C-alpha positions in Angstrom: 85.5 -30.4 19.1 82.0 -30.0 20.4 80.5 -30.8 17.0 82.6 -28.1 15.2 84.4 -29.0 11.9 87.9 -27.5 11.4 89.8 -27.3 8.2 90.0 -25.7 4.8 86.8 -26.1 2.8 84.8 -27.3 5.8 81.3 -26.1 6.5 80.5 -23.4 9.0 80.1 -24.3 12.6 76.8 -26.0 13.4 75.1 -25.9 16.8 73.2 -29.1 17.5 70.8 -27.3 20.0 69.8 -24.9 17.2 69.1 -27.8 14.8 66.9 -29.5 17.4 64.9 -26.3 18.1 64.3 -25.7 14.3 63.0 -29.3 13.9 60.7 -28.9 16.9 59.4 -25.6 15.6 58.7 -27.1 12.1 56.8 -30.0 13.7 54.7 -27.6 15.8 53.8 -25.5 12.8 52.9 -28.5 10.7 50.7 -29.8 13.5 49.0 -26.4 13.9 48.4 -26.1 10.2 47.0 -29.7 10.0 44.6 -28.9 12.9 43.5 -25.7 11.1 42.8 -27.5 7.8 40.9 -30.2 9.7 38.8 -27.7 11.4 38.0 -25.8 8.2 37.1 -29.0 6.4 34.6 -30.0 9.2 33.1 -26.5 9.5 29.5 -26.2 8.0 29.4 -24.4 4.6 26.3 -22.5 5.6 28.0 -20.8 8.5 30.9 -19.5 6.4 28.8 -18.1 3.4 25.2 -17.2 3.3 25.1 -17.5 -0.5 23.4 -15.3 -3.1 21.8 -12.8 -2.9 23.6 -12.1 0.4 27.1 -12.7 -1.1 28.6 -10.5 -3.8 28.6 -13.3 -6.4 25.1 -13.7 -7.6 24.0 -15.0 -11.0 26.4 -14.7 -13.9 25.5 -11.9 -16.4 23.7 -13.2 -19.4 22.1 -16.2 -17.7 18.4 -16.8 -17.4 18.7 -16.1 -13.6 20.4 -12.8 -14.2 17.8 -11.6 -16.7 15.1 -12.7 -14.3 16.7 -10.8 -11.5 16.7 -7.6 -13.6 13.3 -8.0 -15.2 11.8 -5.4 -12.9 14.4 -2.7 -13.3 13.0 0.7 -14.4 13.2 1.9 -18.0 14.9 4.9 -19.4 18.1 6.7 -18.7 20.0 6.4 -15.5 21.1 9.3 -13.4 24.9 9.5 -12.6 27.0 11.7 -10.4 30.1 13.2 -12.0 32.2 16.2 -11.5 30.1 17.3 -8.5 26.9 17.3 -10.5 24.0 14.9 -11.3 23.4 14.0 -14.9 20.6 14.6 -16.0 19.1 17.1 -13.6 15.6 15.7 -13.6 15.0 12.7 -11.2 15.9 9.4 -12.9 16.7 5.9 -11.6 20.2 5.2 -10.6 22.3 2.1 -11.1 23.6 0.0 -14.0 21.9 0.7 -17.3 19.3 -1.8 -18.6 20.7 -4.5 -20.9 20.3 -3.9 -24.6 17.7 -6.7 -25.0 15.6 -5.0 -22.3 16.0 -1.6 -23.9 14.8 -3.1 -27.2 11.8 -4.7 -25.4 10.9 -1.3 -23.8 11.0 0.5 -27.2 9.1 -2.2 -29.1 6.2 -2.6 -26.7 6.0 0.8 -25.0 3.7 1.8 -23.2 2.9 -1.8 -22.3 3.0 -3.3 -19.7 3.3 -0.1 -17.7 0.0 1.2 -19.2 -1.8 -1.8 -17.7 -0.6 -0.9 -14.2 -1.8 2.6 -14.7 -5.2 1.4 -15.8 -5.4 -1.0 -12.9 -4.7 1.8 -10.4 -7.5 4.0 -12.0 -9.9 1.0 -11.9 -9.1 0.4 -8.3 -9.8 4.0 -7.4 -13.1 3.9 -9.5 -14.4 0.8 -7.8 -13.6 2.2 -4.4 -15.6 5.3 -5.2 -18.5 3.2 -6.4 -18.4 1.2 -3.2 -18.4 4.4 -1.2 -21.3 5.8 -3.1 -23.4 2.6 -2.5 -22.5 2.7 1.2 -23.8 6.3 1.4 -27.0 5.3 -0.5 -27.7 2.4 1.8 -27.2 4.2 5.2 -30.1 4.9 7.5 -29.5 8.2 9.2 -30.9 9.8 12.3 -33.9 11.3 10.4 -34.9 7.8 9.2 -35.8 7.0 12.8 -38.3 8.3 15.4 -36.3 10.2 17.9 -38.4 8.9 20.8 -38.9 5.2 20.0 -35.9 4.7 17.6 -38.2 2.8 15.3 -38.1 3.4 11.5 -40.3 6.2 10.3 -41.9 6.4 6.9 -38.7 7.8 5.3 -36.7 5.0 6.9 -39.1 2.3 5.6 -38.8 3.8 2.1 -35.0 3.8 2.3 -35.1 0.1 3.5 -37.4 -0.8 0.6 -35.0 0.9 -1.8 -32.1 -1.2 -0.4 -34.1 -4.4 -0.9 -35.3 -3.7 -4.4 -32.9 -1.4 -6.2 -29.4 -2.0 -4.8 -27.2 -4.6 -6.5 -26.7 -7.8 -4.4 -23.0 -7.1 -3.9 -23.8 -3.8 -2.2 -27.0 -4.8 -0.4 -26.0 -4.0 3.2 -28.1 -1.9 5.5 -25.9 0.6 7.4 -27.2 2.3 10.5 -25.8 5.7 11.6 -24.2 5.1 15.0 -25.0 7.4 17.9 -21.9 9.1 19.3 -23.7 9.9 22.6 -25.4 6.7 23.6 -24.5 3.2 22.4 -28.0 2.0 23.4 -29.5 4.1 20.7 -27.4 2.4 18.1 -28.5 -1.0 19.4 -32.1 0.0 19.4 -31.9 1.2 15.8 -30.2 -2.0 14.6 -32.9 -4.1 16.3 -35.6 -2.0 14.7 -34.1 -2.6 11.2 -33.8 -6.3 12.0 -37.4 -6.6 13.0 -38.5 -4.7 9.8 -36.5 -7.0 7.5 -37.6 -10.2 9.4 -41.2 -9.2 8.8 -40.6 -8.8 5.1 -38.1 -11.5 4.2 -37.8 -13.8 7.2 -34.8 -14.5 9.4 -32.8 -16.5 6.7 -33.1 -13.9 3.9 -32.0 -10.7 5.6 -29.0 -8.7 4.2 -26.2 -7.7 6.6 -26.9 -4.8 9.0 -23.9 -2.9 10.2 -23.5 0.3 12.3 -21.6 3.1 10.7 -19.9 6.2 12.2 -20.9 8.9 9.8 -22.9 12.1 9.3 -25.4 12.9 6.6 -24.1 14.9 3.7 -27.3 16.9 3.2 -30.1 17.8 5.6 -33.8 16.8 6.0 -36.3 18.3 3.6 -38.2 19.9 6.6 -35.1 21.9 7.5 -34.7 23.1 3.9 -38.3 24.0 3.7 -38.1 26.0 6.9 -35.1 28.0 5.6 -37.0 28.9 2.4 -40.2 29.7 4.3 -38.3 32.1 6.6 -36.6 33.9 3.6 -40.0 34.2 1.9 -41.7 35.6 4.9 -39.0 38.1 5.8 -38.3 39.7 2.4 -38.9 43.4 2.6 -39.7 44.9 0.1 -41.0 42.0 -2.1 -39.0 41.6 -5.4 -40.5 43.5 -8.4 -39.5 44.1 -12.0 -38.3 47.6 -12.9 -40.6 49.5 -15.3 -38.4 52.5 -15.8 -37.0 52.6 -19.4 -33.3 53.0 -19.9 -32.2 51.6 -16.5 -29.2 49.4 -16.2 -31.5 46.6 -15.0 -33.1 46.3 -18.4 -36.7 46.6 -17.1 -39.7 46.1 -19.2 -41.6 49.2 -20.4 
């Protein structure tokens, strides 16, 4: 009766069309799953996972790689945020606390190696200041040249002789103050220094010559002398010692 079983104890009615549909659906799902697995198996591993340190896995705690990764972590207490407050108040590093073996190393050898880095920074600053000082001492300024011919004057030749005889070889560079108004003036001064050095040492023995944008720290002695001369000539009345006894100035009787 159209595939229906009748009688006591017989199974429930079964529709043959439903059975065929279920079998077809199972086959389609199996085929789709097989295609998915095949695609994942053929997919390059590098495109699905970038690997450590871009993944969350990383080296296992306690391994040499893990200790190497945390070797540069800061020392001391970590700052944490709890109950709406930071503990402690003073600025401190954040993150996981240092492993116990690193804490022991910090306490055992403190302040090394951090003291070495502090000393290196001070030494770097000191050497930079030394280099700046020698650069200032080996600079030929405007007053070392004749203002008309741009040739070295007597003061300039004395400074050049000092550079050649007194300055250590590593700092033996002749700097020429660059003119901010005319570039031709700077070129003429550099040429004058080259000619002076070539006459003394020859072309193959000359130290480097470089223009430098700077201003002299002091002033020419002629200017200083003019200032003191003006003050001396315009003092009225001339200074005298008080001879009245008992004055606050403590004069001589």
